[in-house]
Every structure is written in C-alpha cells, then in structure tokens.
N, C-alpha and C positions, 0 to 999 in steps of 0.2 A: 648696353646700347649707347648710353651717353658717353662712355669712355671711347667707344669706337668712333662716334661722331666728332669728339674732341680731337682724335687723331686725324680724322679726315679734314677738319678745319685747319689743323696744323700743316697738313700737306698742301692745302690751298695757299696758306701764307708763305710757305717755303717756295712753292712754284711761282707765286706772284713776285717774290723777290728775285728769282732767277730771270723771269721774263722782263721785269722792270730794269734790272741792271743791264741785261742784253740790249734792251731798247735804248737805254741811255748811251751805251757804246755805239749803237747804230746811229743815233742822232749826232754824236761827236764826230764820227767818221763821215757822216753825211755833210756836216758843216765843213770839214776839211776838204771833201770832194768839191763842194761849191766854191771854196776859196781857190783851189787848184784850177778848176775849170774856168772860173772868172778871170784868173790871172793869165791863162793861156789863150782862151778863145774870146774873152770880153763879152760884149753884149750886142754884136752886130748881126747881119743877115744870116751868116753861116750858123751861128748858135741858134738863131730863131728856127732855121730849117731842122736842126736836130730836135729841138723841143717839140715842134709840130709832128715830126716823124715818130717820136717816142710816146706822144700823148695817147694814141689809140691803143697800142699793145699794153701800155702801162695802165690805162683806164680799164681795159678788159680784165687785166690781171687783178685789179682791185675789186671789180664787180663779180667776176666768176671765180677767181682763184682764192686769194688769201682769206677773204671774209666769208663769203657765202658757202663755199665748198667745205671748209673746215667745220663750221658750226652745223652744217647739215650732215656731215659724215660721222662726227664724234658720237652723237646720241645713239645712232643705229649700230655703229661698231661696238660701242660699250654695251649695248643691250645684248649683242651676240656673245660678247665675252662673259657677261654675267649670267645669262639665261641658257645659253647653248654651250658651245665649247670653243676653245682657242682655235681648233682646226677649222671649224665653220666660220669663225671670225676672219681667219686668214684667207679662206676661200672667198669671202665677201670682198676682202681687200684686193685679191687677184682679179675678180670680175670688175670691180670699180676701176682698177688700174687699166684694164683692157678697154673698157668703154670710154674712159676719160682720154686715153691715148689716141684712140680712133677719132674722137670728136675734136681734140686739139690739133691733130694733124690736118683735118679738114679745115678748121678755122684758120690755121697758119697758112695753108695753101691759098685759101680764098683771100686772106689779107695780103699776101705777096702778089697775087694776080690782080687784085683791084686796088693796089697802092695808089695809082694816079687819081682814081676817083676819091679815095679816102683823104688824100692830101688836099685835093680840090675842095672837098666839102668842109674840111677843117680850117683851111687857110686859102680862101678863094683869091685873096690879094696876091698870093705867090704866082698865080698864073701869068700876071703881067711881067714877072721877072723870070724868064725861062731857066736861067742858071740856078736860081734858088729853088724853083719848083722841081727841077730835075734832081737836085741834091736831096731835097726832102723825100722824094719818091724812092731814091736809091737807099737812103738811110732807113726809111720805113720798111722796105723789103728786107733789108739786112737784119732789122731788129724785131720784126713781127713774130718770128718763132720764139721770142723771149717768153711769150704767154704759155707756150708748150711746157717749158721747163718750170716756170713759176707755179703753174697750176698743179703740176705733179709734186712740186715741193709742198703745196698746200695739202695735198692728199697725204703725203708723208708726215706732215705736221699733225694732221688729224689722227693718224695711226699712233705716232709716238706720244702725243698728248694723252691718248686713251690709255697708254701703258704708263702714264705719269712721267714721261721723259719730256722735258721742256727746253733744255739748254740748246741742243743742236738746231731745232727749228727757229728758236728765238734769236740765235746768233747768225743765222744765214744772211740777213740783210747787211751785216757788217762785211761779209765776204763780197757782196755786190759792190759796196762802196769802195773797198780796198781794190777790187778788180778794176773799177772805173778809174781810180786814181793812178794805179800802176800802168794801165794801158795808155792813159793820156801822157804820162811822163816818159814811157819807154818806146811806144809805137808812133809817137808824134811824127817822126821823120820818115816813117816807112810808107806813108801814103801821099799821093799827090795832093789830096785834100785832107789835112791833118785831123779834121773833126771825125773822120772815119775811125780813128783810133778809139775815140770815146764810145762809138757804137759797138766796136769790137769788144771793148771792155764790158759793155752791158751783156753781150752774148756769152762771153767767157764767165762772167759773174753768175749768169743764170745756170750754166752747166755746172759750175763749181758748187753752187747752192744745193743742187740736186745730188751731186756726188757726195757732198758732206753728210747727207742723211743716211747714206747706204750702210756704213758700218753699224750704226745704231739700230737700223731696221733689222739687219742680220742678227744682231744680239738678241732681239725679241722674236726671232724665228720667221721674220718676214722676208721672203725671197719671191719677188714679183714674177708671176707666170701668166701668160696670156690664157685667159679663160673667157670664152664667149658663151654667155647664158642669158638669153633674152628674157627668161621668166624668173630670174632670181628675185625672191621677195625683198631682200635687203636693198637691191638697186631701186626697186619701186618705192620703198620707203624713203631712200635718200633723194630720189627725184621729186617726190611729193614735197619734201622739205626745201629742196634746192630752188625750185622755180619761184616760189614767193620770196625767198631770200634774195635771189638775183634781182627781182623786181623792186624789192625794198632798197637794195644797194643802188639800183639805177635811179630811184626816186631821190635818194640822198645826194647823188651826183647832180641831178637836175636842180636840187636845192641850192647847191654851190653855184651852179651856172646862172640861176635866176638872180642870186645875189650879185654876181659879177655884172650881169646885164643892167640891173637897176643902178649899180654904182657908177656905171658909165654915163648915166644921165646927171650925175652930181658933179660938183667942181672937180677940176683936174687934180689927180693925185688920190682920189677917193679909193680907187681899186687897189692902189699900192698900200694905202694906210690899212685897209682891211686885210690885205695879204700878209703884211708884216706882223700885224697883231695876231692873226690866225696861226702863223708860224710859231709864235711864243706859246699859244694855247696848246699846240701839238705836243709840247714837252711833257706837261703834267698828264695830259690825256694818254700819251703813249707809255710813259713810265709807270703810271699808276692805274688808270682806268682800264686800258686795254689789257694790261698785265693781269689784273685781278679777274677781269671777265674771261680771259683765256684760261687762267688757272682754275677757275670755278666750274667751267663747263663739264669737264670729265667727272668731277665729284657730283655735280647735280645729276648728270646722266646716270651715274651708278646708283644713286638713291632712287631715281625714277624706275630704273630697270628692275631693282629689287623690291619695288613697291613701298619703300620706306619714306613716306611723305612727311612724317614728323621730323625725320633727319634732314629731309630736303628743306623744310621751312627753317630749321635751325641753321643750316648751312647758308641759306639766303640771308638770314639775319646777320650771321657772322661776316659774310662777304660785304654786305652793305656797311656794317660797322667799320670794317677794315678800310673800305673805300672812303667813307666820310672822314675817318681819322686822318687821312693824308690829303684829301681834296678840300675840306673846309678851311684848314689853315693855309693851304696853297692859294685858295680863292681870296682869303683876307689879305695875304701878303701881296698878291698881284693887284688887288684893288688899291691898297695903300701905296705900293711902290711902282705903280704902273708907269709913271714918268721916269724915275731912275732906271728901271729895267730897259725901256726903249732907248733912252738917252745913251746908256752905256753900250748897248749892243749895236745900235745903228747910227747914232749921231756923229757923222763925220763926212767930209767931202760934200757931195750934193745933197745929202740928207741932213738938212739944217735943223735948227731949234724948232721952227714952226712945224716941220714934218714930224719931229719927235713928239711934240705936244698933241698934234692931231691923231697920230698913230696910238699914242698912249690912251687917248680918250676911247678909241675903239677897243683897246685891250681891256679897259675898265668895264665896258659894256659886255664884252665876251666873258670876262671873269665872273660876272654876276650869275652866269649860267653854268659855271664849271661843275658845280655839284650835280646838276641835272644831266649834263653831257656824260658825266662819269657813272652816275647811278644807273642810267639807262643801259650801260654795258652789262651790268649784272642781271638786270631784269630781262633783257633780250636773251641772254644766255640761259636763263630759267625757262623761257618759252621754248627754246630749241631743245633743251633737255627733255621737255614734255612732248617733243616732236610736234610742236605747233608753230609753224612759221607764218601762218596766215595773219595772225593778229599783229605781229611786228610790221608786216607789210601794210595792213590797214592803218596802223598808227603812223607809219611813215608818210602815207598819202595825206592823212589829216594834218600832220605836222607841216607838210609842204604847203597846204592851203593856208594854215595859220601863219606860217612864216611869210608867205606872199602878201596876205592881207595886212599883217602888222608892218611889213616893210613899206608897203604903199602908204600907210597911215603915218609912219614915223620918219620916213626918209627925207621929207622936205623940212619939217621943223628941226630935226636933229641931224640932218645930213647923213654922212656915212655912219655916224654913231647909231642912228635909227636902225640901220640894217643889221648892225652887230647886236643891238638890243632885241630886235625881232627874232634873231637866231636863238638867243637865250630864252626868250619867252616861248618859242616853239618847242625847245627842248624840255621846258617845264611841263608843257601840255602833253608831250610825249610820255613823260614819266607818269603823270596823273592817269592818262588813259590806260597804259599797260599795267600800272599798279592796281587799279580798280578791277580790271579784267582778271589779273593774276589772283587777286584775293577771292574772286568768285570761283576760280578754278580749283584752288588748293586750300582756301581758308586763310585766316590771318597768319602772315608770315613774319610780322614784326613782333618779337617777344619782349618780355620785360627787360632782358639784358640789352636789347637794342636801345630802348628809350633811356635806360640808365647811362649807357655809354654815350648816347647822343648829347645828353645834358652836360656830361663831363667834357665832351669835345667842344661844345659851344662855349663853356666857361673858359677852358684853356685857350681857345681861339680869341676870346675877348681880352684875356690877359695879354696875349701876344699883340692884339690890336692896340691896347693901351700903351705897351712898351714902344711900339713903332711910332705911335703918335707923339710920345714923349721925345723920342729921338728927333722927329721932325720939328717939334717945338723948340728944342734947345739948339739943334743944328739943322736949320732949314736947308732944303735942297737948293743947290745953286747950278742952274743950267749952264752958266758960263765958266764954271770951274774947269781946271785942266782934267784931261781924261783920267789920269791916275787918281786924282782926288775923287772923281765921281765913281770910279771903280771901287775904291776903298770904302766909300760911303755905302754903296750897294751891298758889298760883301759883308761889312760889319752889321748893317741893318738886317740882312737875311740871317746871319749867324746868331745875333742877339734875339731876333724874333723867334727862331727855331728853338733856341735855348729856353726862352720864356714859355713856349708852348709845351715842350717836353718836360720841363721841371714841374710845371703846373699839372700836367697829366700824371706825372709820377706821384705827386702829393695827393691828387684826387683818386689815386689808385685805378686809373683807367686800365682795363684789362688788355687793351691793344699795346700799350707801352711795355707792360710786363711780358706780353707775348713776344715782342720784338727783342727784349733783353734776354728772354729764355732762348730764342732762336740763335742769337749771337753767341750765347754761352755754349750752346751745343755745337755751333759752327767753329768757334775758336776756343776750345777748352783750355783751361790752365794746365801748364806742364809742371 
C-alpha cells in the first residue's frame, strides 16, 4: 500500500510540473498580449470600453467556470470511476454536459439581452459619453457567450484531470492569449472600430480552447451526448458541492473589490501599487500553488472514493511538503528582492523610483502571506475531495470579515501596505480555520516526514537568505543604475539564491530535491 501511495505522490508531482510549466507559458503569452494591446490601443476610452465589456463574462467564468465547476465535478466523477464503472461515469459526464449547456445558453442570452443594464451598472460614468457606452454594450454582447465555451472547457478539464491528463486543459489559456494577439495584429483593419478585433480574438480563443480538448476526450472514450435526466444522483451531488463553491468564489471576488474600494480612500496611486504587486504575486501562485492544488485533487478524490484515508493523509502531507518546498524560498526571495523585482519590471517612463518603492513595499507585505495563499489551495482541494464545500465557503466568509476589519485598522497607519498586510493575515486565518476543521474530520494529516522536511526547508531558506543579504551588503542595490545593470543584479541574485537553496537542500537530503532529480532523470534519460 505504501508503494502504491508513493506512486500516487509521484503522479501528483509530475502533474504539478505539467500544470506549472503550462501556467508559466500562459503568463508569458499574457504579458506579450498586454504589450501588443498596449502598443496598438493604448489606455484611452476605447480600451476602457473593452475592459468594462469583458469584465462581467470574465468574472462569471472565474466564479462559475474554471474554479468552482472543476473542483465540484472531479470528486464525484472520480467516485463513479472508482466505485461504479467507466460507462456510468461517462453517462454522468453526458448529463452534466447537457445541463451545463442549457444553463450556459440561458445565461449567455440573458447577458446579451441585458447588456445595456450590465454596462450601466459596471460603468455608470459611460452613460454621459454615448459613443463609449454604445461601444461597451456592443462589445459586451459580442463577448458574453465566451462564458459558454469557457465553462464547458472547465467541465472538460474536470473529466481529463480525473483521467490524470493535465496538459491540454492547462495549456488552453495559452491558446486564448495567442488568439487575442493574432486577432489584434491581423484583423485590426477589418473593422471600422479596431478594438472589435480584440473582442473577436476572445471569442475565437474560447472556441479553440474547447476544440483543443476534444481529441483528448475522445481518447478516453468521452463523446458528449445530450442526456436529460432530472433525477441523476451524480448531478445532485455536483450541485450540492457547486453552490457553496460558487458562493465562496463570489466572496473572494468581493474581497478584492473591498480592497480596491478602501484603497481609493488612500493617497493617489494606492490602487495601482496594490495592482502591480498583486500581479507579481500571481506568478508563484499560478505556477506553484494552483498547479499543485489542481494536480492533487484527483489523487485525493481517488483515496476518498476507495476509503483509503491513511493514504489520503499521506498524500496531503506530501502535497504540503512539495508546496512549501517551492513557496517558502519564493517568499524569502520576494521579501529580500522586493525592490529589485519591481524596479526591473516596472520602473520606466511614468513609473518612477517613488512608485517602484511604494509598490515594492506592498509586494513585501503580500509576500509575507505567500505560504498561506499557497497552502490553502491544497487544503481546499482536500475538502472538495471529501465532498464538503460548505466549510471552504464558511471560511471564505470569515476571511472576508477578518480582511475588512484588519484593513480598516491598518490602512491609515500603513497606507496601502496595510491593505496588503491585511490580505496576508486573512489568508493565515483561513489556513488555521480549515486546518483545524480538517484535522477533526480525518485526524492528524501532518506526519513525521512533513515536520522533518519542513525543518530542512527552513534551514535551506535561511541559507539562501544569508547569501542574498551578503550580496546586498557587498553590492548594495542602486535604484539609479542603468536598466541593464539592474537586470543583471536581479538575475544574478535569483540564480545565486536558488543555487544556495538547492545545494543546501541536497546536502540536507531533502526528499523533495531528490524527487525532482529522479523525475528529471526519468524525463530526460541518458542515451
């Protein structure tokens, strides 16, 4: 049994690598997309109309589609695969596809019909400018069906992930970014209002993302058929999980909105400082935290379906060790190099040295909670594997209250940094609440190997911290240096810091570093 679970943990690590690399590619193409769009459309009223038009379908995609739907579907579908038969699991997929398609068509039609009201509620200031309001309404109507395709992609992701195929769903956002880039560059002159090309790119990207999943679904025997079964027990299970998950996602969205509203009461630029710092935080969260959480959910669900709670606890411990192995050194690096990171990435043109310093302070405060933001992904995946989505929702509501209270207390003495720090504190509270509840549900899930690895991770991270501080002592950071000099400083610091961490981990015999070496040897065998 131990050997079987070791194999299962190895699968989680491999899958996390696939999702992480795919997410990194998506971030790179997303940056290229932003550069292309900024160069062609700038930051005027036309692009504002596009952003407002895209906000609602994109927000619904985040709340209903990619997050909530996948984590609600995977545990139930995995249970059918493990306890019943593949034929019954595929029948569940057909019924889910039918119901989801019907609901999404209704939502899309309502969105198109009520576009003027949606735009008016999201950007009431546009009403005073008829041309901008009309453009935003047109673009909203054009892009609203995007949620139809992306929610079906989320369903496909749940199915493929349950079969342990992660590459196609993880790479699909890359297709969207490429589609938006190519549409902008090639269709710009085809429309009287060039921004329509970008909206067309969004819709083409949505269709291509769904089409991309099809060959892989067929490979696993999935051929969607319309099946209307109002009494299918699997649909009831998914719905019971989905509703609290959607509410939790909505609460998290409100959390972000509250932060933006509070920041608007602070000195000018505060919203921007938090936005840019948060964009940097998205990289480790997307590449590491979301990747491991996504990869772990099917494994957790399999253990629960088979009643193997000892293996579940072992897999949780392994996933948390893997998560902390990458996020703790990333947290230390971001805290030490917060100013060089922001300076190299953003300090140019209107983004001066003062803006870089203030943004870097926010990044430091966000980085304090990176471990918590990351760990919560694994813990929430565990709850969904147990088919319990109510506690993540309750914890999300408590976290919102804690974040609001801490923000109100800290925002005036610490300005925008107080809001970032409040976010980190709320994430820690979230981890504590769900960890205590999870322990009560399944017993102790942190074994001896976790604590042993954790100590080694801390020691290796402290070695890296000492090396980075030595670099800063002998070669102090210079804000006024030429861009190339600042870039070289940042690259060398990161490279040397990573080397110090990995060498220390190797000599301390951290199991995670040996696992990575083993995976690389298997992936790239000697010839």
